[in-house]
C-alpha positions in Angstrom: -12.7 -1.2 -8.2 -14.8 -4.0 -6.8 -14.2 -5.1 -3.2 -13.3 -8.6 -4.3 -10.5 -7.1 -6.4 -9.4 -4.5 -3.8 -6.1 -4.5 -1.8 -7.8 -5.8 1.4 -9.5 -8.7 -0.4 -6.3 -9.6 -2.1 -4.4 -9.5 1.2 -7.0 -11.8 2.8 -6.6 -14.3 -0.1 -2.9 -14.3 0.3 -3.0 -14.8 4.0 -5.5 -17.7 3.6 -3.2 -19.4 1.0 -0.1 -18.9 3.3 -2.0 -20.4 6.2 -3.1 -23.4 4.3 0.6 -23.9 3.2 1.9 -23.7 6.8 -0.9 -26.1 8.0 0.2 -28.6 5.4 3.8 -28.3 6.5 2.8 -28.8 10.2 0.7 -31.8 9.3 3.6 -33.4 7.4 6.1 -32.6 10.2 3.8 -34.1 12.8 3.4 -37.3 10.8 7.2 -37.6 10.3 7.9 -37.1 14.0 5.3 -39.7 14.8 3.5 -37.4 17.2 -0.2 -37.8 18.0 -2.7 -34.9 18.5 -2.5 -35.6 22.2 1.3 -35.3 22.2 1.1 -32.0 20.5 -1.8 -30.8 22.6 0.1 -31.5 25.9 3.1 -29.5 24.6 0.9 -26.6 23.6 -1.6 -26.7 26.5 -4.4 -27.4 24.0 -6.9 -30.3 23.8 -6.1 -32.9 21.2 -9.5 -32.0 19.6 -8.3 -28.4 19.2 -5.0 -29.5 17.7 -6.7 -31.8 15.2 -9.2 -29.0 14.1 -6.4 -26.4 13.8 -4.1 -28.6 11.7 -7.0 -29.7 9.5 -8.0 -26.1 8.9 -11.3 -26.5 10.5 -10.9 -23.9 13.2 -10.0 -20.2 13.0 -6.6 -19.9 14.6 -4.1 -17.2 15.5 -0.5 -16.9 14.6 0.4 -17.6 18.2 -1.4 -21.0 18.1 0.2 -21.9 14.8 3.6 -21.0 16.2 3.0 -23.2 19.3 1.8 -26.2 17.3 4.7 -25.7 14.9 7.3 -25.6 17.6 5.8 -28.9 19.1 6.5 -30.6 15.8 9.9 -29.0 15.2 9.0 -26.0 13.0 9.4 -22.3 13.5 6.3 -20.4 12.2 7.2 -16.8 11.5 5.4 -13.9 9.8 6.8 -11.1 7.7 5.2 -8.1 6.1 6.1 -7.4 2.4 5.7 -4.3 0.4 2.5 -4.7 -1.6 0.2 -2.0 -3.1 -0.5 1.5 -2.0 -2.3 2.0 1.3 -6.0 2.9 1.0 -6.8 6.6 1.1 -8.3 7.9 4.3 -10.9 10.7 4.6 -8.3 13.3 4.9 -6.7 12.2 1.6 -10.0 12.2 -0.1 -10.7 15.8 1.1 -7.3 16.9 -0.1 -7.7 15.3 -3.5 -11.2 17.0 -3.8 -9.6 20.4 -2.9 -7.0 19.8 -5.6 -9.6 18.8 -8.1 -11.5 22.1 -7.6 -8.4 23.8 -9.1 -8.4 21.7 -12.3 -10.0 23.2 -15.5 -12.9 21.0 -16.8 -10.9 20.7 -20.1 -8.4 18.5 -18.3 -9.4 14.8 -17.8 -9.3 13.8 -14.2 -9.4 10.1 -13.1 -8.6 8.6 -9.7 -7.0 5.3 -8.7 -5.3 4.8 -12.1 -3.1 1.6 -12.0 0.4 1.6 -13.2 0.9 -0.1 -16.5 2.5 -3.2 -15.1 0.5 -6.6 -15.0 0.0 -7.6 -11.4 1.3 -4.4 -9.9 -1.0 -3.2 -7.1 0.2 0.4 -7.2 -1.9 3.2 -8.6 -1.6 7.0 -9.0 -4.0 8.7 -6.6 -5.2 10.7 -9.7 -4.3 11.1 -13.3 -4.6 14.2 -15.4 -5.0 14.0 -19.2 -4.8 16.8 -21.7 -4.3 16.9 -25.4 -0.6 17.1 -25.3 0.4 16.0 -21.7 -0.4 13.6 -18.9 0.4 13.9 -15.2 0.4 11.4 -12.4 -0.8 12.8 -9.1 0.1 11.7 -5.5 -1.6 13.2 -2.5 -0.1 13.3 1.0 -1.9 14.6 4.1 0.9 13.9 6.6 4.5 13.8 5.7 6.3 11.6 8.4 9.1 10.1 6.4 10.3 12.4 3.6 12.8 9.8 2.3 10.2 7.0 2.2 7.8 9.4 0.3 10.5 10.5 -2.2 11.5 6.8 -2.7 7.9 5.7 -3.4 7.3 8.6 -5.8 10.5 8.0 -7.7 9.5 4.3 -8.2 6.2 5.4 -9.6 7.9 7.9 -11.8 10.1 5.2 -13.1 7.3 2.7 -13.7 4.4 4.9 -14.7 3.6 6.3 -18.1 3.3 10.1 -17.7 4.9 13.3 -18.8 5.1 14.9 -15.4 4.2 14.2 -11.8 2.3 16.4 -9.3 2.8 15.8 -5.6 -0.1 17.4 -3.6 0.7 17.9 0.1 -1.6 19.3 2.7 -0.5 22.8 3.6 0.2 22.4 7.3 3.1 23.6 9.6 4.1 20.0 10.3 4.4 19.2 6.6 6.3 22.3 5.7 8.7 21.7 8.6 9.2 18.1 7.5 10.0 19.1 3.9 12.2 22.0 5.1 14.2 19.6 7.2 15.2 17.7 4.0 16.1 20.5 1.5 17.6 18.1 -1.0 14.4 16.0 -1.2 12.3 16.4 -4.4 15.0 18.7 -5.9 13.5 18.0 -9.4 10.1 19.3 -8.3 9.1 22.9 -8.6 7.6 24.2 -5.4 5.8 27.3 -6.9 2.3 26.1 -5.9 0.6 29.3 -7.0 2.0 29.2 -10.5 1.2 25.6 -10.9 -2.4 25.9 -9.8 -2.9 29.1 -11.9 -1.9 27.1 -15.0 -4.1 24.1 -14.1 -7.1 26.4 -13.6 -6.5 27.7 -17.1 -6.3 24.2 -18.5 -2.6 24.4 -19.2 0.3 22.2 -18.1 2.6 23.2 -15.3 6.1 23.8 -16.8 7.3 20.5 -15.3 6.8 18.2 -12.3 5.8 20.1 -9.2 5.0 20.0 -5.5 1.8 21.8 -4.6 0.7 22.8 -1.1 -3.0 23.1 -0.6 
């Protein structure tokens, strides 16, 4: 995936669009209130030149500055984070995925970052296994902090992704085993026989069903 189409580039485009919209709203509110740049600057402890450049979008600005100028013209400028795509994989996740791939028979197709089949959806399977008669979406997790959030995220992908089974690959650490042991009802539909699942994958065969694999 090219950088210009990646999640970070997309986020920057959205942020720039949102900032332009907020600046337009501030400019309109300032005109309707009959306030000069000097009036706004005094309230915000900024020079009128700075206010003019910020409102015109000619100066890089912070959320704090936007909020101050907005307040001076009668607007509350607030920010909110929304659920978007998946987070980028870190080096630990890359290594975990590589360890998992080493167990996969060459006869099984192995692709990474496979998007869900929904136009505009930013989510993707970390990996996707393809054989003659079955397909599996793969998620890898190096650190399990919130079991419920992980299970919810996986269930949504299972709902929206086209696959026959799902494989959740988790780093085999004491911390992760304790986290999953503390939530015994989580992932109840996933087999936890890692050895059996890996043995079948090494032979080029499908696990008997969706599974959780510790590596």
